[in-house]
C-alpha positions, 0 to 999 in steps of 0.5 A: 531214237527208236519207237517200238510197237509190239506184236507187229511182225508180219509176212507180206503175203504177196512176196517180193519177186520181180513179177510182184515188183513190176505189178506194184509199179503198174498198180501205182501208176493207175492209182497215183492221182487218187493218192496224190489227191488224198495227200494234198487234201490232208495238207501235205505240201512244199518243204515238209518232212514226210515218212512213208511207211512200207515204201516198197519199190518207192512209188508213194515216196517218189510221189511225195518227193514231188509234192514236198519239192526240193526244200522238203524231205521224204524218208521211205521205210521198207523191210525188204532189201531188194525192194529198197534197191529197186526204189533207190535206183528208180528215184535216182533215175527220176532225178529225185534227190530229196528222198531216201530209203531205210531198211526197217520193220514197222515195229521200229522207227528210228529218227532224231527229228520229228516228221511233219507228216506220216503216210502209208498206202496198202500197208496197215491191212497186212499188219496184225496190230495196226493200232500199235503201229499207228500209235508208234508212228504218231510219236514221230510226228510233230504236234499239228502234223499229218497222218494220212493213210489209204487202205482198201475196202473189198465189200463194194468190189465184190458186190460190183463184180458179182455180175461177171462169173469169171471176174467174180471168181477171181475176186473171191479167190483173192479175198478168201486167200487174204482172209486165211492169211490174216489180211484185213480186206476192210482196213479202209473203213476200219481206219476210223476206229484205228486212228482213234484207238491210236490216240489220234483225232477221228479222221476225215475220210472218203472213198474213191472207186476207179472204174474202167473196162480196159485190160489194165484194171483186170490185169492187176487182179490176175497178177495179184492172184498169181502172187498169192498162188503159193499162199492159196495152196498153203491155206487150202484155197482151190483155184481149179474153177479159174481154169488155166492161170496162164490164160486167165488174164485174157479170158477175164478181159474178154468177159469184161469186153463182151459185157460192154460194161465197166469193172471197178478197181479196188475201192480206195479209202483215204483217211487223215487227221492232225496230231494234237498236243497234250492228248486232246482230241479234235476232229479236223476238217478242211477249214481247220487246215493250216 
């Protein structure tokens, strides 16, 4: 059975290069504890069948595979064949046999069996109609099942980064390019509205902001900028004020080190709710979880 969602075709602005795949893996390692905390708080656990929307190179799917255990099942949905091949190889190398990946656009979800939960990380911000996608995903989740998504909020990041000139210009360049590409950098806070517009209960939400001074924090954003460079050029965003991009990572890290302060990673907004039967909306909280 396929669930259709209209007007959701999109271009993944960061691309599918080997360098971008490597960046995604490094990023996933950095934020895995925050994502796992969201899923467990939402009630995802042993033996469940979970759909991972926009599974990329497999990090969220593999995290879920460990949470649900051998008696559970994870289905990762991804549109890009090269990403799926990378994800399958990684899952096999990790000895995870309860996860599989299907090639499909988010506009069509095929399954003859309902899921206990559906999740996504950094996927809805890229979609022109996230409400339609979430509504379609919810149809493939059983009554009482979980929908949990983790999306960004750039406003705190830009504010916290303003005191460091070069770092701030990097963030502003990424933010402006994303906006011109139609990406929603405030998808995290918007989850409250989108969940309800999709016919779901108002979600339980929280925000976490990892902080640090190590090069791992700044490296991720410099690499995002490199992945976005073709889109910046296409959309008229000048990167000249950043200097030589080949040395950008080292110069940004030096600026942070000289300031003797921390910078923030992308603020992570987690939102989850349970699907209710007969279209009756209720707001779920921790005391109501099974």
